[in-house]
Legacy VTK file of the C-alpha trace (Angstrom):
# vtk DataFile Version 3.0
C-alpha trace
ASCII
DATASET POLYDATA
POINTS 782 float
61.908 83.452 99.125
63.714 86.716 98.521
67.149 86.778 96.912
70.095 88.877 97.944
71.147 91.594 95.519
74.139 93.885 95.524
73.455 97.566 95.968
73.473 99.803 92.942
76.927 100.267 91.442
78.263 102.971 89.188
80.866 100.528 87.893
80.586 98.066 85.001
81.913 94.564 84.301
83.507 93.323 81.076
84.757 89.932 79.982
87.333 90.107 77.197
86.065 86.827 75.737
83.016 88.751 74.517
85.338 90.752 72.236
87.644 88.043 70.905
86.093 88.158 67.438
85.494 91.890 67.315
87.941 93.305 64.718
88.056 96.676 66.484
89.781 95.113 69.490
92.486 92.934 67.933
96.195 93.442 68.351
98.190 93.268 65.132
100.161 90.119 64.425
103.297 92.229 64.036
102.910 93.737 67.499
102.096 90.384 69.023
105.192 88.814 67.478
107.425 91.675 68.604
106.058 91.664 72.131
106.531 87.890 72.313
110.211 88.206 71.395
110.568 91.015 73.904
109.006 88.765 76.526
111.502 85.996 75.812
114.302 88.455 76.555
112.504 89.718 79.654
112.057 86.245 81.119
115.702 85.427 80.473
116.731 88.559 82.375
114.464 87.591 85.272
116.133 84.199 85.439
119.607 85.759 85.296
118.850 88.263 88.032
117.606 85.601 90.394
120.498 83.259 89.716
123.379 85.695 90.024
122.431 87.688 93.134
122.869 84.725 93.852
119.456 83.069 94.259
117.487 85.944 95.696
114.298 87.640 94.590
110.847 86.648 93.365
111.011 85.222 89.850
107.527 83.656 89.745
105.383 86.764 90.100
107.812 88.824 88.053
107.269 86.433 85.149
103.496 86.032 85.504
102.973 89.810 85.391
105.419 90.395 82.541
103.147 90.385 79.532
100.559 92.855 80.753
103.317 95.195 81.983
105.010 94.973 78.577
101.770 95.977 76.892
101.443 98.934 79.269
104.963 100.210 78.649
105.019 99.748 74.893
101.394 100.130 73.785
99.370 102.108 76.321
101.135 104.618 78.490
101.894 108.251 77.735
105.367 109.059 79.051
108.768 110.328 77.986
111.757 108.035 78.476
114.086 111.006 78.062
112.522 112.870 80.992
111.518 110.386 83.700
110.476 113.054 86.210
107.651 114.637 84.219
104.664 114.914 86.535
102.208 114.924 83.636
103.274 111.448 82.495
101.374 108.246 83.187
102.766 106.217 86.075
103.230 102.532 86.688
103.529 101.610 90.355
104.562 98.168 91.530
102.407 97.878 94.641
103.469 94.232 94.538
106.956 95.247 95.586
108.265 91.688 95.590
108.100 91.880 91.788
111.026 94.320 91.913
113.203 91.788 90.111
110.772 92.020 87.212
110.596 95.795 87.361
114.378 96.077 87.051
114.528 93.549 84.227
111.710 95.368 82.401
113.307 98.788 82.840
116.773 97.606 81.766
115.367 95.896 78.683
113.528 99.087 77.753
116.756 101.029 78.174
118.572 98.570 75.904
115.950 99.011 73.191
116.557 102.752 73.226
120.334 102.410 73.475
120.468 100.147 70.425
117.803 101.630 68.173
117.264 105.224 69.338
120.030 106.404 71.685
118.753 109.956 71.418
115.848 108.875 73.655
118.131 108.120 76.596
118.473 110.710 79.360
121.901 112.311 79.468
122.476 111.286 83.060
122.966 107.672 84.099
121.001 108.588 87.235
117.898 108.882 85.082
118.415 105.530 83.390
118.095 101.956 84.587
120.889 100.372 82.548
121.816 96.764 82.000
124.912 97.610 84.054
122.685 98.543 86.980
121.357 94.998 87.209
124.730 94.114 88.758
123.477 96.005 91.822
120.302 93.987 92.403
119.960 93.319 96.132
123.456 94.636 96.776
124.271 97.587 99.077
126.150 100.745 98.167
129.298 99.301 99.693
129.333 96.351 97.294
133.014 96.108 96.463
133.050 93.881 93.394
135.043 95.199 90.422
132.294 95.652 87.830
129.840 97.152 90.310
132.457 99.821 91.006
133.559 100.189 87.389
130.046 100.826 86.057
128.847 102.785 89.109
125.918 100.402 89.278
122.880 101.420 91.280
122.272 99.605 94.561
118.881 98.205 93.571
116.741 97.435 96.598
115.009 94.155 97.245
111.747 96.069 96.757
111.191 99.125 94.520
112.595 102.473 95.582
112.598 105.913 93.869
116.334 105.646 93.277
115.076 104.002 90.085
113.699 106.307 87.343
109.912 106.274 86.932
109.471 104.798 90.439
107.613 107.331 92.586
107.188 105.587 95.948
108.856 102.923 98.058
106.697 99.787 98.068
106.701 96.237 99.334
105.150 96.307 102.804
101.749 94.644 102.480
99.190 96.999 101.017
101.149 100.230 101.468
102.034 100.367 97.777
98.359 100.165 96.820
97.576 103.066 99.112
100.464 105.225 97.961
99.585 104.508 94.326
95.990 105.599 94.899
97.448 108.696 96.569
99.462 109.365 93.407
96.278 109.011 91.365
94.321 111.336 93.639
97.033 113.995 93.562
97.306 113.692 89.777
93.527 113.983 89.381
93.421 117.075 91.566
96.371 118.764 89.886
95.470 118.014 86.261
91.689 117.615 86.323
89.968 115.625 83.586
93.107 115.400 81.482
95.114 113.764 84.240
97.880 111.148 84.258
96.823 107.537 84.670
98.350 105.526 87.498
98.703 101.826 86.663
98.990 99.739 89.821
100.547 96.273 89.582
99.389 93.925 92.331
98.718 90.249 93.011
95.752 88.620 94.674
97.841 87.926 97.786
98.608 91.608 98.138
94.877 92.377 98.106
94.360 90.448 101.337
95.970 93.201 103.438
93.226 95.165 105.173
94.543 98.559 104.127
93.954 97.609 100.466
90.224 97.361 101.100
90.415 100.742 102.800
92.114 102.473 99.879
89.908 100.707 97.313
86.960 102.316 99.053
88.717 105.689 98.968
89.473 105.426 95.250
85.908 104.540 94.312
84.343 107.124 96.622
86.501 109.885 95.152
85.769 108.582 91.604
89.400 108.281 90.584
89.008 107.236 86.966
92.788 107.431 86.577
93.485 104.638 89.088
93.802 101.343 87.197
94.709 98.183 89.080
96.332 95.338 87.166
95.899 92.145 89.163
98.224 89.238 88.552
95.801 86.513 89.726
98.051 83.479 89.859
96.586 82.120 93.127
100.031 81.265 94.529
101.486 82.877 97.614
104.343 81.827 99.873
102.392 78.914 101.325
99.211 78.527 99.315
98.189 77.468 95.811
94.664 78.841 96.256
94.783 82.190 98.001
91.258 83.246 97.035
88.001 81.490 96.283
87.799 80.234 92.710
84.499 79.017 91.323
83.329 76.121 93.464
86.500 75.991 95.581
86.946 78.005 98.766
90.174 79.938 99.182
92.808 79.103 101.736
92.885 82.707 102.962
89.864 84.659 101.688
86.493 83.761 100.238
86.349 86.269 97.412
88.124 86.406 94.106
89.738 89.641 92.841
86.841 90.431 90.502
84.362 90.240 93.373
86.677 92.241 95.621
86.891 95.159 93.231
83.299 95.128 92.043
81.984 95.238 95.600
84.145 98.371 96.015
82.513 99.926 92.928
85.420 99.450 90.532
84.961 98.720 86.876
86.179 95.141 86.456
87.611 93.552 83.332
88.133 89.791 83.295
91.086 88.394 81.361
90.966 84.573 81.554
94.426 84.186 79.988
96.822 86.849 81.242
99.597 85.516 78.995
97.621 86.115 75.792
98.567 89.465 74.257
95.292 89.658 72.379
93.243 89.339 75.562
95.519 91.847 77.291
95.105 94.238 74.373
91.311 93.964 74.500
91.297 94.626 78.244
93.449 97.728 77.955
91.368 99.093 75.106
88.158 98.536 77.075
89.659 100.271 80.096
90.447 103.346 77.998
86.877 103.480 76.682
85.058 103.480 80.033
83.580 106.905 80.803
81.855 106.478 84.170
84.786 107.976 86.118
85.093 104.972 88.425
88.488 103.358 88.966
89.149 100.145 87.066
90.608 96.743 87.930
91.838 94.434 85.190
92.107 90.905 86.552
94.417 88.561 84.638
94.468 84.801 85.286
98.114 83.842 85.116
100.544 81.118 86.101
103.207 82.104 88.619
106.548 81.116 87.106
105.055 80.646 83.604
107.634 78.876 81.335
110.306 79.228 84.032
110.455 75.574 84.951
109.195 76.128 88.503
105.573 77.164 88.915
103.160 78.141 91.677
104.203 78.884 95.231
107.600 77.249 94.689
108.545 80.221 92.484
107.219 82.900 94.852
110.437 83.810 96.642
112.752 81.206 95.225
113.800 79.631 91.946
116.321 77.327 90.400
119.428 76.505 92.387
122.516 78.453 91.438
123.964 77.504 88.052
121.771 74.396 88.028
120.473 72.409 85.087
117.036 73.930 85.701
118.465 77.438 85.525
120.196 76.828 82.220
117.061 75.164 80.843
115.085 78.321 81.687
117.395 80.203 79.287
116.977 77.801 76.360
114.022 79.680 74.831
116.146 82.810 74.571
119.060 80.847 73.165
116.837 79.243 70.506
115.024 82.462 69.645
118.177 84.559 69.276
120.627 81.820 68.270
123.102 82.399 71.119
124.547 80.468 74.057
124.900 81.700 77.621
128.163 81.016 79.444
128.068 78.262 82.051
129.501 79.119 85.446
132.863 77.615 86.285
135.377 78.019 89.065
135.053 79.207 92.630
131.800 80.700 93.879
133.408 83.990 94.893
131.601 87.308 94.616
134.031 88.428 91.911
133.625 85.280 89.828
129.841 85.296 90.158
129.808 88.934 89.028
132.022 88.106 86.042
129.684 85.375 84.794
126.656 87.509 85.563
128.020 90.331 83.417
129.032 87.942 80.638
125.457 86.617 80.650
124.009 90.118 80.508
126.349 90.890 77.624
124.982 87.803 75.883
121.528 89.392 76.041
122.911 92.734 74.874
124.782 91.259 71.919
121.776 89.154 70.913
119.552 92.225 70.830
122.172 94.183 68.914
122.426 91.418 66.325
118.678 90.795 66.061
117.597 94.465 65.980
113.861 93.680 65.548
113.146 93.751 69.274
115.072 96.969 69.830
113.539 98.625 66.783
110.050 97.729 67.955
110.748 98.946 71.475
112.284 102.217 70.319
109.396 102.920 67.964
106.892 102.377 70.766
108.884 104.603 73.112
108.791 107.389 70.551
105.055 106.876 70.197
104.624 107.032 73.990
106.479 110.339 74.083
104.379 111.737 71.249
101.233 110.529 72.963
102.215 112.468 76.057
102.920 115.602 74.017
99.576 115.295 72.258
97.679 115.162 75.539
98.919 118.667 76.455
98.337 118.113 80.147
98.687 121.141 82.397
98.320 121.782 86.113
95.164 123.748 86.825
95.908 127.444 87.174
94.213 127.864 90.573
96.356 125.281 92.387
99.139 126.897 94.357
102.820 126.008 94.481
103.369 123.656 97.402
107.054 124.615 97.535
105.815 127.791 99.221
105.046 125.689 102.294
108.782 125.343 102.856
109.953 128.843 101.974
107.168 131.440 101.978
106.464 131.690 105.706
108.677 132.779 108.595
108.501 131.519 112.138
108.939 135.003 113.568
106.291 136.645 111.377
103.201 135.467 113.220
99.848 136.108 111.526
97.292 138.026 113.569
95.156 134.872 113.820
97.824 133.326 116.043
98.216 136.112 118.551
96.363 134.921 121.648
94.651 136.555 124.602
95.984 135.836 128.080
93.535 133.878 130.178
91.349 132.839 127.239
91.080 129.099 126.596
92.332 127.383 123.447
93.145 123.852 122.329
96.447 122.894 120.749
94.607 120.512 118.394
92.369 123.348 117.252
95.244 125.740 116.675
97.308 123.141 114.825
94.340 122.712 112.478
94.076 126.482 112.133
97.795 126.873 111.355
97.636 124.211 108.648
94.456 125.860 107.347
96.304 129.174 107.066
99.124 127.531 105.145
96.583 125.787 102.929
94.687 128.960 102.151
97.836 130.952 101.409
99.195 128.278 99.068
95.868 127.881 97.238
94.947 124.411 98.411
98.193 122.477 98.392
97.316 120.537 101.576
94.990 117.545 101.251
93.732 116.046 104.508
92.359 112.661 105.470
91.015 111.833 108.911
89.811 108.636 110.555
86.184 109.718 110.982
87.457 112.295 113.480
87.667 115.523 111.513
85.853 117.618 114.078
87.297 115.822 117.066
90.986 116.029 116.178
90.855 119.554 114.784
91.786 118.403 111.284
88.501 119.668 109.799
89.819 123.219 109.953
92.572 122.471 107.438
90.018 122.428 104.599
87.692 125.130 105.930
88.514 127.740 103.263
87.555 125.387 100.440
84.265 123.765 99.414
82.639 121.774 102.201
82.318 118.012 102.040
84.684 115.358 100.765
86.774 115.493 97.609
85.226 113.933 94.511
86.627 114.388 91.033
83.143 114.965 89.603
80.979 116.554 92.269
83.426 118.320 94.595
86.829 118.644 92.915
88.018 121.674 94.889
87.426 120.244 98.347
90.630 119.699 100.315
89.049 117.117 102.620
89.307 113.446 101.700
86.946 110.603 102.489
89.451 108.489 104.371
87.382 105.332 104.167
85.999 105.646 107.696
88.091 104.422 110.626
91.006 103.625 108.351
94.323 104.917 109.663
96.289 102.268 107.758
94.836 103.151 104.392
94.645 106.916 104.775
98.300 107.146 105.829
99.402 105.192 102.760
97.122 107.366 100.610
98.588 110.575 102.022
102.180 109.451 101.487
101.357 108.950 97.805
99.825 112.422 97.684
103.040 113.885 99.097
105.199 111.778 96.790
103.462 113.070 93.665
104.967 116.472 94.346
102.097 118.930 93.984
100.601 118.638 97.477
101.281 117.714 101.074
99.180 114.909 102.503
97.947 115.050 106.096
96.607 112.005 107.960
94.828 112.752 111.247
93.801 110.528 114.122
94.414 109.917 117.806
98.081 109.822 118.709
97.412 106.348 120.121
96.784 105.047 116.624
99.949 106.415 115.089
101.160 102.809 115.024
98.734 102.098 112.168
100.367 104.862 110.144
103.955 104.057 111.022
104.698 101.580 108.212
103.489 103.969 105.531
105.465 106.815 107.120
108.607 104.680 107.202
108.238 103.686 103.549
107.703 107.323 102.626
110.907 108.297 104.430
112.791 105.544 102.606
111.318 106.778 99.337
112.255 110.389 100.037
115.851 109.425 100.783
116.114 107.423 97.557
114.388 110.087 95.479
116.794 112.731 96.740
119.700 110.554 95.651
118.071 110.506 92.224
117.699 114.302 92.183
114.006 114.551 93.126
112.595 115.963 96.370
109.131 114.624 97.322
106.991 116.485 99.811
106.568 116.015 103.526
103.917 113.659 104.879
102.210 115.059 107.994
100.977 112.759 110.764
98.465 114.854 112.735
98.459 113.164 116.169
95.455 114.590 117.955
94.305 113.635 121.465
97.840 112.583 122.360
98.585 110.651 125.539
97.213 111.022 129.082
94.947 114.084 128.574
92.611 111.673 126.738
92.179 109.853 130.057
88.447 109.189 129.963
88.954 107.026 126.868
91.227 104.769 128.881
94.571 103.146 128.114
93.508 102.080 124.612
93.297 105.730 123.554
95.293 107.683 126.175
98.472 105.991 125.014
101.883 107.279 126.116
103.730 105.064 123.625
103.019 106.980 120.424
105.947 109.424 120.510
108.424 106.602 121.056
107.294 104.989 117.787
108.775 107.839 115.771
111.556 109.323 117.885
114.902 107.674 117.130
113.183 105.309 114.683
114.111 107.332 111.577
117.485 108.520 110.305
118.341 111.963 111.602
116.322 114.652 109.850
113.869 112.255 108.210
111.167 112.753 110.848
110.530 115.821 112.982
108.165 115.632 115.933
106.756 118.536 117.895
105.082 118.419 121.312
103.914 122.019 121.812
102.967 123.054 125.323
101.074 126.196 124.363
99.173 127.353 121.307
101.550 130.241 120.570
104.293 127.694 119.877
102.449 125.968 117.062
102.998 128.529 114.298
106.767 128.878 114.829
107.276 125.143 115.401
105.338 124.159 112.289
107.007 126.728 110.056
110.493 125.850 111.341
109.873 122.105 110.969
108.586 122.458 107.405
111.500 124.695 106.447
113.800 121.726 107.147
111.721 119.642 104.741
111.557 116.368 106.652
110.062 113.314 105.000
107.665 113.059 107.962
106.354 115.801 110.241
104.565 114.458 113.325
102.932 117.031 115.627
101.436 115.785 118.920
98.580 117.857 120.299
96.100 117.247 123.110
92.360 117.223 123.605
91.648 119.652 126.512
91.452 123.405 126.274
93.643 125.442 128.596
93.786 129.080 129.592
96.518 130.833 127.636
99.458 131.165 129.979
101.206 134.413 130.919
104.827 133.745 129.973
106.120 137.013 131.353
104.519 136.482 134.738
105.952 132.975 134.902
109.391 134.090 133.797
109.206 131.661 130.868
110.952 132.184 127.539
108.949 133.731 124.680
107.152 131.322 122.359
109.591 131.923 119.506
112.248 130.099 121.531
110.294 126.906 120.977
111.882 126.690 117.518
115.128 125.748 119.254
113.360 122.602 120.391
113.966 123.346 124.092
113.189 126.479 126.079
113.061 127.570 129.715
109.856 127.614 131.679
111.844 128.683 134.729
115.412 129.730 135.349
116.926 129.217 138.767
117.294 132.444 140.678
120.635 131.479 142.195
122.745 128.305 142.124
120.404 125.774 140.585
119.314 122.878 142.773
118.929 120.768 139.654
117.485 120.600 136.152
114.084 119.286 135.173
113.197 118.414 131.560
109.449 118.469 130.854
107.869 116.929 127.748
104.183 116.754 126.841
101.431 119.366 126.906
99.278 117.625 129.524
101.878 117.215 132.242
103.431 120.481 131.084
100.259 122.330 132.035
100.330 120.751 135.470
103.905 121.953 135.871
102.956 125.456 134.727
99.785 125.770 136.821
100.653 123.780 139.952
104.389 123.312 140.245
106.023 126.538 139.049
104.104 128.754 141.503
105.161 126.445 144.349
108.792 126.480 143.222
108.747 130.262 142.996
107.204 130.497 146.451
109.249 127.972 148.388
111.717 126.145 146.165
113.653 124.131 145.450
115.362 126.518 143.047
115.342 124.474 139.845
115.883 125.096 136.162
112.792 123.829 134.373
112.949 123.375 130.601
110.272 122.284 128.169
110.932 120.035 125.153
108.930 121.360 122.207
110.840 119.298 119.628
113.786 117.023 120.233
114.598 116.932 116.505
114.642 120.730 116.159
117.031 120.907 119.097
119.293 118.281 117.535
119.229 120.199 114.236
121.002 123.129 115.920
124.798 123.375 115.805
126.366 121.635 118.791
127.630 124.944 120.170
124.092 126.347 120.133
122.737 123.227 121.840
125.330 123.537 124.582
124.547 127.212 125.041
120.843 126.501 125.580
121.330 123.374 127.643
124.909 123.020 128.930
126.170 119.421 129.203
126.759 119.802 132.955
123.015 120.340 133.423
122.221 117.140 131.555
124.642 115.185 133.731
122.225 115.480 136.657
118.864 116.240 134.969
115.623 114.396 135.715
112.644 114.271 133.387
108.861 114.432 133.435
106.893 113.283 130.410
103.436 112.407 129.101
105.126 109.723 127.034
107.432 106.768 127.693
110.745 106.803 129.517
112.877 106.141 126.373
111.707 109.475 124.917
113.619 111.141 127.772
116.797 109.119 127.377
118.782 111.706 125.448
118.211 114.224 128.266
119.124 111.908 131.149
122.862 111.403 131.515
122.837 109.879 134.973
121.393 106.803 136.617
120.027 108.979 139.406
118.347 111.382 136.987
116.711 108.474 135.214
115.597 106.935 138.510
113.942 110.180 139.613
112.211 110.725 136.252
108.437 110.464 136.047
106.325 108.980 133.263
102.856 107.391 132.942
103.960 103.747 133.152
106.404 104.194 136.044
104.264 102.105 138.389
104.467 99.185 136.004
100.914 99.146 134.726
98.595 100.725 132.210
96.487 103.529 133.621
92.747 103.404 134.254
89.958 105.358 132.558
88.844 108.656 134.000
89.120 112.399 133.780
92.593 113.584 132.886
93.284 115.033 136.328
92.398 111.767 138.067
94.449 109.690 135.630
97.434 111.978 136.219
96.908 111.488 139.941
96.899 107.699 139.471
100.145 107.972 137.508
101.779 110.117 140.177
101.912 113.043 137.781
99.486 115.393 139.556
100.741 118.680 140.983
101.276 117.479 144.555
103.084 114.328 143.445
105.281 116.248 141.032
106.272 118.798 143.645
107.107 116.077 146.168
109.170 114.238 143.552
111.084 117.399 142.658
111.908 118.034 146.300
113.179 114.464 146.665
115.277 114.894 143.526
116.775 118.199 144.709
117.543 116.758 148.163
119.206 113.631 146.773
121.203 115.656 144.274
122.402 118.032 147.007
123.456 115.105 149.182
125.320 113.478 146.302
127.126 116.719 145.467
128.021 117.246 149.131
129.433 113.740 149.315
131.528 114.408 146.198
LINES 1 783
782 0 1 2 3 4 5 6 7 8 9 10 11 12 13 14 15 16 17 18 19 20 21 22 23 24 25 26 27 28 29 30 31 32 33 34 35 36 37 38 39 40 41 42 43 44 45 46 47 48 49 50 51 52 53 54 55 56 57 58 59 60 61 62 63 64 65 66 67 68 69 70 71 72 73 74 75 76 77 78 79 80 81 82 83 84 85 86 87 88 89 90 91 92 93 94 95 96 97 98 99 100 101 102 103 104 105 106 107 108 109 110 111 112 113 114 115 116 117 118 119 120 121 122 123 124 125 126 127 128 129 130 131 132 133 134 135 136 137 138 139 140 141 142 143 144 145 146 147 148 149 150 151 152 153 154 155 156 157 158 159 160 161 162 163 164 165 166 167 168 169 170 171 172 173 174 175 176 177 178 179 180 181 182 183 184 185 186 187 188 189 190 191 192 193 194 195 196 197 198 199 200 201 202 203 204 205 206 207 208 209 210 211 212 213 214 215 216 217 218 219 220 221 222 223 224 225 226 227 228 229 230 231 232 233 234 235 236 237 238 239 240 241 242 243 244 245 246 247 248 249 250 251 252 253 254 255 256 257 258 259 260 261 262 263 264 265 266 267 268 269 270 271 272 273 274 275 276 277 278 279 280 281 282 283 284 285 286 287 288 289 290 291 292 293 294 295 296 297 298 299 300 301 302 303 304 305 306 307 308 309 310 311 312 313 314 315 316 317 318 319 320 321 322 323 324 325 326 327 328 329 330 331 332 333 334 335 336 337 338 339 340 341 342 343 344 345 346 347 348 349 350 351 352 353 354 355 356 357 358 359 360 361 362 363 364 365 366 367 368 369 370 371 372 373 374 375 376 377 378 379 380 381 382 383 384 385 386 387 388 389 390 391 392 393 394 395 396 397 398 399 400 401 402 403 404 405 406 407 408 409 410 411 412 413 414 415 416 417 418 419 420 421 422 423 424 425 426 427 428 429 430 431 432 433 434 435 436 437 438 439 440 441 442 443 444 445 446 447 448 449 450 451 452 453 454 455 456 457 458 459 460 461 462 463 464 465 466 467 468 469 470 471 472 473 474 475 476 477 478 479 480 481 482 483 484 485 486 487 488 489 490 491 492 493 494 495 496 497 498 499 500 501 502 503 504 505 506 507 508 509 510 511 512 513 514 515 516 517 518 519 520 521 522 523 524 525 526 527 528 529 530 531 532 533 534 535 536 537 538 539 540 541 542 543 544 545 546 547 548 549 550 551 552 553 554 555 556 557 558 559 560 561 562 563 564 565 566 567 568 569 570 571 572 573 574 575 576 577 578 579 580 581 582 583 584 585 586 587 588 589 590 591 592 593 594 595 596 597 598 599 600 601 602 603 604 605 606 607 608 609 610 611 612 613 614 615 616 617 618 619 620 621 622 623 624 625 626 627 628 629 630 631 632 633 634 635 636 637 638 639 640 641 642 643 644 645 646 647 648 649 650 651 652 653 654 655 656 657 658 659 660 661 662 663 664 665 666 667 668 669 670 671 672 673 674 675 676 677 678 679 680 681 682 683 684 685 686 687 688 689 690 691 692 693 694 695 696 697 698 699 700 701 702 703 704 705 706 707 708 709 710 711 712 713 714 715 716 717 718 719 720 721 722 723 724 725 726 727 728 729 730 731 732 733 734 735 736 737 738 739 740 741 742 743 744 745 746 747 748 749 750 751 752 753 754 755 756 757 758 759 760 761 762 763 764 765 766 767 768 769 770 771 772 773 774 775 776 777 778 779 780 781
């Protein structure tokens, strides 16, 4: 009987118990003692944060991950506390965003060590510190009005990590997105710095691994041979509702039938087993082994831990909850700190008002501060290790490779009106908007020396995204065999994972990440895009400006008709329009290929967090704008331009959106209007966001409000995407869109699907005549 064997792996497996007696791998007793005292202070801060929000956050996982994070910050990483925005520094990314409570406690404790024992290490600006005073802002908004929050200008610390906090590069918390963005950080760092690249340490729990996109990005990391991606798995087996998330020895898991070691090894990660994740010696061995591995595969260190270790509540009960406010259990959780540092915390008294809670919270934090000031050993140890981390970074002498361009040129170097010869088109010749979008991004990539990295869902050739990397080595990026390729192995059909990956690439700051797929599958990418936009907003508040993430939406909407309603989806544009704060996301829906250069350059010049172009599958003959009487292509940068101006008193206004139905209007409807009327103004929406970015006076000049009061719309997308253009019930009632008949459309050639939707030339012309007649009757009645 044959036995099943795993395929050949490049990765290796280690068990730290094999090194317990090896003198070369032992942590010193002095370091162990100092780290243990530091951990006592850390766990007390975790308990205080949860109690005084009040009772909000995730204390259990914050505590169970504490010791390996402490070892990373004080013994392993190369970084400079004084300059938190150095790109060459190692990174720690809390993919397990619910451990934010722990992140803030860890950062504030580190800051206290420097403040007490080496204040010269602190950044000059409070913006670049996470102070003890900032803990007053945990899970409070900017408008928190309590006295001390205002007095200390405390940061509004989010419920999950955000780049408002120094050393935090991406916004995390949504299941699996943080893993993907962290791998994106690692990939960007590996490309920018080569062999001597920053290491990205990714903190995650076994529950977080169950999200499908994590498997996708694990495959991407191993395929690209990202040696600098190191996962640290807090395997405590407790989630919100389970005490056995994964399989464990002879016991099946409640949710999945692998354990984290199996998960990562099957993805070709080096795996290091740490049976006691609270033992500094075992942690030390694991980190030393990880540094010694030379096979260029990513690594996962898997620590068995206890969620809520020494907190008084363990397992799933400590996942998103803890001791009741000011309860006996809460005060008992602080006793170890009190005994270790010979202090007493104040006990809450009086009314449970926000002001009184804040007062006792601050008095408790001051108790920690004064204990550390009196003890000095913890602060001295921490400060010494922070100096060593800074020196370690200096010694590495990391530098960006000389042949990588400056991605800031993408925003400033090119001009919408200076069109390269490649994007001057021949009338009557056929082109595809997807192909030209790829070519425009390829031009930008070539002329910025490879600052655009592209991932596609097994559709490079189909969507047009393959062109973006055409001027660089063929094949997929690999740190060892193909390091100059600009094309990423996106894991296969993996929109979820590749979008998260590309947001991390953009967040690192040396590249722009592009994720390409059908427009219909934009929904898979939406969560990562939203988190990136949140991260960009927070980073800008902190004085950093991450790069744009590009969602390349190929094969958008009805022109993909033969694929049917699963792929020819009109809903995609609605998922991003009006779903981001103004300016955070810019969409474009170009009608013609000569609009793509100016639209892309204008959109990038505004530096949105997300740029989402929608392009279609079919090729079309390049239209003759002059013969049609349409505005020149450069007018597309205003977001709206005229396809037709009424010759006399306009019989109405028609707003057209979407390249597929737009071509029907151009080829079938405009000639009929010119020949026999009605005499309508017909405008095309190339980008709603670019139009809204114009001054109001300029908007009104292009599209006067009186025109909008009676306008009707025609779109490839959903009715809500027209709402801002339709200021009347009648205009809305006359508007045409794919789902107007109350059903999803069938499969078939694009022209037949448009006919089914009532968006073919004859149907459009009849609808426009009805609209003009009804409008004339209404105006006559008035």
